[in-house]
MIGUBA-985951 format. One record per residue (C-alpha): residue number from 1; residue in three letters; x, y, z. Coordinates in steps of 0.001 Angstrom, whole numbers, plus 524288, in hexadecimal, padded with zeros to 5 digits. Each point is the difference from the previous one (the first is absolute). Example, Ala and Ser with C-alpha at 12.3 -4.5 7.8 and 13.67 -1.06 7.14 Angstrom:
BEGIN
(site 1 'Ala' (8300C 7EE6C 81E78))
(site 2 'Ser' (8055A 80D70 7FD6C))
//
This chain:
BEGIN
(site 1 'Met' (7FF6D 80031 7FF45))
(site 2 'Thr' (80A7B 80938 80467))
(site 3 'Ala' (8081F 7FD00 7F495))
(site 4 'Asn' (7F548 80366 7F700))
(site 5 'Leu' (7FE59 80D19 806C7))
(site 6 'Tyr' (80DAB 80265 7FEDE))
(site 7 'Lys' (800A6 7FC92 7F1A5))
(site 8 'Asp' (7F40E 808D5 7FCAA))
(site 9 'Phe' (8074F 80AC7 8063F))
(site 10 'Thr' (80CCF 7FE95 7F957))
(site 11 'Ala' (7F8CE 7FEA0 7F29E))
(site 12 'Arg' (7F94F 80D9F 8030B))
(site 13 'Phe' (80D66 805F4 80406))
(site 14 'Lys' (80669 7FB09 7F461))
(site 15 'Leu' (7F47A 805D4 7F77B))
(site 16 'Leu' (8018E 80D41 8074E))
(site 17 'Ile' (80E71 800AA 7FD85))
(site 18 'Ala' (7FE9E 7FC2C 7F1C1))
(site 19 'Lys' (7F6D6 80B21 7FE37))
(site 20 'His' (80717 809B7 807E3))
(site 21 'Pro' (80E9B 7FC8B 80125))
(site 22 'Asp' (804B2 80D2D 8042E))
(site 23 'Leu' (7F8E8 7FEA0 80CED))
(site 24 'Ile' (8079D 7F3B1 80498))
(site 25 'Thr' (80C5F 805A1 7F967))
(site 26 'Thr' (7FEDE 80BF2 80978))
(site 27 'Thr' (7FCF5 7F74B 80BBB))
(site 28 'Leu' (80AF9 7F6AB 7FD57))
(site 29 'Ser' (809F5 80ACA 7FDE5))
(site 30 'Asn' (7FC12 8062D 80CF1))
(site 31 'Ile' (80165 7F292 8070E))
(site 32 'Phe' (80D49 7FC62 7FAA7))
(site 33 'Thr' (804D0 80E0B 80304))
(site 34 'Met' (7FF5D 7FC12 80D5A))
(site 35 'Arg' (80BCD 7F7D5 7FE7B))
(site 36 'Leu' (807B1 80C72 7FF22))
(site 37 'Ile' (7FB90 801B9 80EA3))
(site 38 'Gly' (802DC 7F1E3 803E4))
(site 39 'Asn' (8022C 7F2FE 7FA05))
(site 40 'Lys' (7F3FF 7FA18 80697))
(site 41 'Thr' (7F85E 80BFA 80144))
(site 42 'His' (7F843 7FDD5 7F3A6))
(site 43 'Gly' (7FABE 7F318 80444))
(site 44 'Asp' (7F74D 80507 80ADF))
(site 45 'Leu' (7FC3F 80C62 7F909))
(site 46 'Ala' (7FC4D 7F7E7 7F420))
(site 47 'Glu' (7F5AD 7F92E 80871))
(site 48 'Ile' (7F960 80DEF 80288))
(site 49 'Ala' (801FB 804D3 7F295))
(site 50 'Ile' (7F983 7F466 7F9BB))
(site 51 'Ala' (7F547 80035 809D9))
(site 52 'Glu' (7FDDE 80E9E 7FC63))
(site 53 'Phe' (80056 7FD28 7F1C2))
(site 54 'Ile' (7F50D 7F6A5 80188))
(site 55 'Asn' (7F7FC 80993 80714))
(site 56 'Gln' (80224 80B3C 7F703))
(site 57 'Tyr' (7FFBB 7F932 7F33D))
(site 58 'Met' (7F7CF 7F3C9 800DD))
(site 59 'Tyr' (7F23E 80539 80343))
(site 60 'Asp' (7FA8C 7F23F 80183))
(site 61 'Phe' (80A35 7FB0E 80B0C))
(site 62 'Arg' (803CA 805DB 80C67))
(site 63 'Ser' (80C16 7FC9B 80844))
(site 64 'Ile' (8053C 8012A 80D34))
(site 65 'His' (80E2D 7FFFA 80350))
(site 66 'Val' (8013D 7F68B 80B1B))
(site 67 'Gly' (80D69 8043E 804E2))
(site 68 'Lys' (809F0 7F8B4 807AE))
(site 69 'Asp' (7FAB8 800D7 80E27))
(site 70 'Leu' (7F3DF 7F5C8 7FD93))
(site 71 'Tyr' (808C7 7F5F5 7F9D4))
(site 72 'Arg' (80C84 8030A 8078E))
(site 73 'Ala' (7FFD6 7F18A 80514))
(site 74 'Lys' (80064 7FB75 7F159))
(site 75 'Ser' (7F302 7F8DF 8026E))
(site 76 'Gln' (7FBA8 80450 7F272))
(site 77 'Glu' (80766 80561 7F497))
(site 78 'Glu' (7F609 80865 7FA1C))
(site 79 'Asp' (80339 80F17 7FF64))
(site 80 'Ile' (7F3EB 80632 7F8AF))
(site 81 'Lys' (7F16B 7FC43 80209))
(site 82 'Ile' (7F811 801AC 7F3D1))
(site 83 'Ile' (7F187 801E1 7FF9F))
(site 84 'Asn' (7F7FC 7FEBF 7F341))
(site 85 'Glu' (7F6EC 80AF0 8018F))
(site 86 'Ile' (7F549 7F989 7F699))
(site 87 'Thr' (7FFAD 7F1E8 80621))
(site 88 'Lys' (80522 804B2 80E3C))
(site 89 'Gln' (8096C 7F44B 80008))
(site 90 'Glu' (80D3B 8015C 80637))
(site 91 'Phe' (80CCA 7FA97 7FE23))
(site 92 'Ser' (80DA8 802C2 80437))
(site 93 'Val' (80CB4 8022F 7F872))
(site 94 'Ser' (80E81 7FE6D 80289))
(site 95 'Leu' (807ED 809E3 7F90B))
(site 96 'Lys' (80E22 7FD18 7FCCA))
(site 97 'Ala' (80A40 808D3 7FA33))
(site 98 'Tyr' (80A9F 7F796 7FB9D))
(site 99 'Gly' (80B09 800BD 7F5BA))
(site 100 'Asp' (7FEF1 7F832 7F401))
(site 101 'Gly' (803C1 7F22F 80464))
(site 102 'Pro' (7FB9D 7F7A0 80C29))
(site 103 'Leu' (7F34A 80349 80538))
(site 104 'Gln' (7F9C2 7FABB 80CB3))
(site 105 'Leu' (7F140 7FC3E 7FEFC))
(site 106 'Ser' (7FDD8 7FA96 80D86))
(site 107 'Thr' (808B9 80091 80C5A))
(site 108 'Asp' (7F99C 7F31D 803B1))
(site 109 'Lys' (80000 80457 80EA0))
(site 110 'Asn' (7FB32 7F3F5 805F3))
(site 111 'Phe' (80AC9 7F777 7F842))
(site 112 'Arg' (7F6F9 7F61A 7F98A))
(site 113 'Met' (8026C 80017 7F25D))
(site 114 'Phe' (80DD6 7F9BB 7FFEE))
(site 115 'Pro' (7FC80 7F5AC 80A64))
(site 116 'Arg' (7F484 7FC40 7F801))
(site 117 'Leu' (80892 7FDA8 7F482))
(site 118 'Gln' (80976 7F7FC 8074C))
(site 119 'Gln' (7F564 7F60A 80207))
(site 120 'Glu' (8026E 7FC63 7F19A))
(site 121 'Lys' (80B03 7FBDE 7F7C1))
(site 122 'Asn' (80B18 80870 7FC51))
(site 123 'Ile' (7FACE 7FFCE 7F1C4))
(site 124 'Ile' (7F0CF 801CD 7FF17))
(site 125 'Glu' (7FA4C 7FD82 7F237))
(site 126 'Asp' (7F34C 7F908 802F6))
(site 127 'Arg' (7F42B 808E1 7FC60))
(site 128 'Lys' (7F7B9 7FB43 80A4E))
(site 129 'Ile' (80A16 80234 80AF1))
(site 130 'Ile' (802B8 80E2A 7F9E9))
(site 131 'Asp' (7F191 80258 80154))
(site 132 'Lys' (7FF69 7FA95 80DB1))
(site 133 'Ile' (80B1A 80972 803DE))
(site 134 'Phe' (7F95B 80BA6 7FACD))
(site 135 'Asp' (7F34E 7FBCA 80686))
(site 136 'Asp' (8069B 7FDE9 80C7E))
(site 137 'Ala' (7FD45 80A0C 80BEA))
(site 138 'Ala' (80E4F 80352 7FF9D))
(site 139 'Phe' (7FEB1 80650 7F2EF))
(site 140 'Ser' (7F2B5 80601 8023B))
(site 141 'Asp' (80622 80D66 7FF35))
(site 142 'Phe' (80550 7FD15 7F20C))
(site 143 'Leu' (7F2C9 80538 7F9C3))
(site 144 'Asn' (7FC7D 8095D 80A48))
(site 145 'Ile' (80C26 80986 801D8))
(site 146 'Asn' (7FDA9 80B37 7F683))
(site 147 'Val' (80DC7 804E1 7FDFA))
(site 148 'Phe' (800BA 80D3A 7F733))
(site 149 'Pro' (80E6F 80150 7FC82))
(site 150 'Leu' (806B5 80C60 7FB27))
(site 151 'Ile' (80B97 7FA88 7F95A))
(site 152 'Tyr' (80A3E 8099E 7FD00))
(site 153 'Asp' (80BE5 8016E 7F859))
(site 154 'Glu' (80761 80B1A 8067D))
(site 155 'Lys' (80B1F 80148 7F589))
(site 156 'Lys' (7F5FA 801D4 7F4CB))
(site 157 'Gln' (7F6BE 8075C 808FC))
(site 158 'Arg' (7F4A4 7F705 7FC7E))
(site 159 'Cys' (7F4DF 7F8F7 806B7))
(site 160 'Asn' (7F7C1 7F47B 7FC6C))
(site 161 'Ile' (7F399 7FBF8 808BC))
(site 162 'Leu' (8005E 7F144 7FEA8))
(site 163 'Val' (7F56D 7F791 806D3))
(site 164 'Phe' (80340 7F21E 80192))
(site 165 'Asp' (7F5DF 7F6EE 7F9A0))
(site 166 'Tyr' (7FE68 7F5FC 80AA3))
(site 167 'Leu' (7F5C0 7F7F1 7F8FE))
(site 168 'Lys' (8081B 7FE5B 7F3DB))
(site 169 'Ala' (80B6C 7FC0B 808C8))
(site 170 'Arg' (7F8A1 7F558 805BC))
(site 171 'Lys' (7FA53 7FAB0 7F3D2))
(site 172 'Asn' (80DC2 80088 7F908))
(site 173 'Thr' (807FE 7F9CB 80A65))
(site 174 'Thr' (8045F 7F280 7FBC6))
(site 175 'Lys' (80B41 7FE3A 80871))
(site 176 'Ile' (804FD 803D2 80E20))
(site 177 'Ile' (80E15 7FD66 802E4))
(site 178 'Leu' (80781 800FA 80D42))
(site 179 'Glu' (80CB2 80713 7FC53))
(site 180 'Asp' (80BBF 800C9 80955))
(site 181 'Ala' (805C6 80CBC 8052B))
(site 182 'Ser' (8090A 805B0 7F610))
(site 183 'Lys' (8050F 80CA3 7F9EA))
(site 184 'Gly' (800AA 80788 80D14))
(site 185 'Arg' (7F246 7FAA6 80428))
(site 186 'Lys' (80167 7FA78 80D5A))
(site 187 'His' (7F3A6 7F788 80078))
(site 188 'Pro' (7F8E8 7F61A 7F613))
(site 189 'Val' (7F454 80421 7F798))
(site 190 'Tyr' (7F546 7F956 7F980))
(site 191 'Arg' (7FE6B 804CF 7F292))
(site 192 'Phe' (7F432 7FF21 7F7AC))
(site 193 'Tyr' (8017D 7FD57 7F17B))
(site 194 'Gly' (7F6EF 7FFDE 7F3F3))
(site 195 'Lys' (80188 7F8C4 7F366))
(site 196 'Asp' (80E1C 80085 7FA5D))
(site 197 'Asp' (804AA 802A4 80D57))
(site 198 'Ser' (7FB88 80EA5 7FF89))
(site 199 'Tyr' (80193 80684 80D04))
(site 200 'Ile' (7F398 803BF 80804))
(site 201 'Cys' (8024C 8027F 80DFB))
(site 202 'Glu' (80690 7FA61 80B69))
(site 203 'Val' (7FDB9 7FD9F 80F30))
(site 204 'Arg' (80C17 803AE 80832))
(site 205 'Tyr' (803FA 7F907 80C51))
(site 206 'Gly' (7FF52 8075D 80CFD))
(site 207 'Asn' (7F8EB 7FE9F 80C51))
(site 208 'Ala' (7F728 80998 8069B))
(site 209 'Val' (80A99 80729 8069C))
(site 210 'Ala' (808D6 800B0 7F4B5))
(site 211 'Asn' (801E6 80CBC 7F878))
(site 212 'Ala' (7F4C1 801B8 7F6CD))
(site 213 'Leu' (809C2 80048 7F37B))
(site 214 'Gln' (802A6 7F17F 80410))
(site 215 'Arg' (7F2CC 7FA41 7FEEC))
(site 216 'Gly' (7F324 800C4 7F929))
(site 217 'Leu' (7FAD7 7FFC3 7F266))
(site 218 'Trp' (80927 806AF 7F54D))
(site 219 'Thr' (7FFE0 801DB 7F18C))
(site 220 'His' (8090C 807E6 7F723))
(site 221 'Thr' (7FB14 80AE3 7F71C))
(site 222 'Lys' (808EA 7FC88 7F509))
(site 223 'Asn' (800B8 7F036 8006A))
(site 224 'Gly' (7F14B 7FF63 80262))
(site 225 'Leu' (7FB83 80AC9 7F71C))
(site 226 'Asn' (7F601 7F7C4 7F952))
(site 227 'Tyr' (7F8A8 7FEB4 80CDA))
(site 228 'Phe' (7FE72 80E83 80208))
(site 229 'Asp' (7F5D5 8094B 7FA7C))
(site 230 'Ser' (80588 80DF2 7FE06))
(site 231 'Ile' (7F5A0 8099D 80537))
(site 232 'Thr' (807E0 80AB0 7F9FA))
(site 233 'Asn' (8001D 7FA58 7F239))
(site 234 'Gly' (80E6E 7FE90 800DA))
(site 235 'Trp' (80AC0 808A7 80579))
(site 236 'Ile' (7FCD9 80E98 80344))
(site 237 'Asp' (80B3C 80973 80015))
(site 238 'Tyr' (7FF8D 8090F 80BC5))
(site 239 'Ser' (8084D 80BD4 803C9))
(site 240 'His' (803C6 80646 80DB6))
(site 241 'Asn' (7F80D 80A8A 8043B))
(site 242 'Ile' (809EB 8093A 807C3))
(site 243 'Val' (7F4DF 80953 80350))
(site 244 'Leu' (7FA05 7F577 8080A))
(site 245 'Val' (80C5C 7FE07 807DE))
(site 246 'Gln' (80079 80F08 80215))
(site 247 'Leu' (7F17A 7FED6 80477))
(site 248 'Phe' (802EA 7F5FD 80A24))
(site 249 'Ser' (80B8E 806CD 80567))
(site 250 'His' (7F873 80CCC 80102))
(site 251 'Ala' (7F47C 7F91C 805FB))
(site 252 'Leu' (80742 7F970 80A9C))
(site 253 'Val' (8043F 80DFF 8052F))
(site 254 'Ser' (7F2F1 80629 7FDA4))
(site 255 'Ser' (7F2F7 80045 80807))
(site 256 'Ser' (7F426 7F8BD 7FE42))
(site 257 'Ala' (7F9FA 80D46 7FB3E))
(site 258 'Gly' (808E7 80079 7F4E3))
(site 259 'His' (7FD79 7F0F4 7FD50))
(site 260 'Ala' (7F1CB 80335 7FF95))
(site 261 'Asn' (8024C 80A6B 7F54C))
(site 262 'Ala' (8086F 7F7E5 7F84D))
(site 263 'Leu' (7F5DE 7F4CB 80036))
(site 264 'Glu' (7F611 80870 7FA17))
(site 265 'Lys' (8087A 802C3 7F54D))
(site 266 'Ile' (8033C 7F2DF 7FC92))
(site 267 'Lys' (7F183 7FC22 80138))
(site 268 'Glu' (7FDAC 80A1A 7F5DB))
(site 269 'Asp' (80A6E 7FAC2 7F736))
(site 270 'Ile' (7FA3E 7F1E1 80167))
(site 271 'Val' (7F28A 8054B 7FB7F))
(site 272 'Lys' (806EB 8065A 7F408))
(site 273 'Leu' (806C7 7F26D 7FCF2))
(site 274 'Lys' (7F22B 7F943 800C4))
(site 275 'Gln' (7FA1C 80A67 7F741))
(site 276 'Ile' (80AB7 7FEE8 7F5CF))
(site 277 'Ser' (7FE49 7F10C 8002D))
(site 278 'Gly' (7F18F 80153 7FFE4))
(site 279 'Ile' (7FF2E 7F715 80C07))
(site 280 'Lys' (7F356 8005F 80893))
(site 281 'Thr' (801DB 80856 80BC6))
(site 282 'Gln' (7F8E6 7FD19 80CA0))
//
């Protein structure tokens, strides 16, 4: 159910971007400008930015940025709650801002995926067993975690919003292989392959107290590209907005009254952007 809600949302998001690419280009430029302030700053601010993008430009959806406090214990992985304004149905989204390469789809906090795979042989090729694994409670999150990744190439200053197709991954998995630690990897992994040994995703080892990077469900945006849907219809070039950095620096040493005045001007600018794009205003 959740997967269908999310798929409908990403399809609508993709349609909006196709019609109004300037809106997402401006937003992505602002998000990745934050890397000039700090290497990790853009990730947290991307959550706020995408939530507001939805609120401002997708009139049939509303979003709420959950923030870090509620999920600080990592009981859940979602960052944004989205409400379909027509059906009133709700679902949550985990936003990721990763470089073009390995991408974590789930931290597998309870450490269930790897032990479940250990119950089978080191090479799993039987279709019935593969289906049984996907149907197991340990893999229940496989279809329910809605990851919205902003994949960026900093050298070329471009971004691609790539959504992993879990249904296609499950359908096309023909082999699961346990591979030993190698090439700087401390722990073994179970890799999922399609026909012709094409890479799909992997489950990394690491118990509940391990570093999040040592465990969970991962894929690779280059090696597993066939299992992604590009919401941005390919790479979008972005540029740094130096004025935004200046705005932040001045805002940090000014009063809330000054912030209120600046906010009104920014709201007026958003209205103009909507009018130019012909987007419905609320």
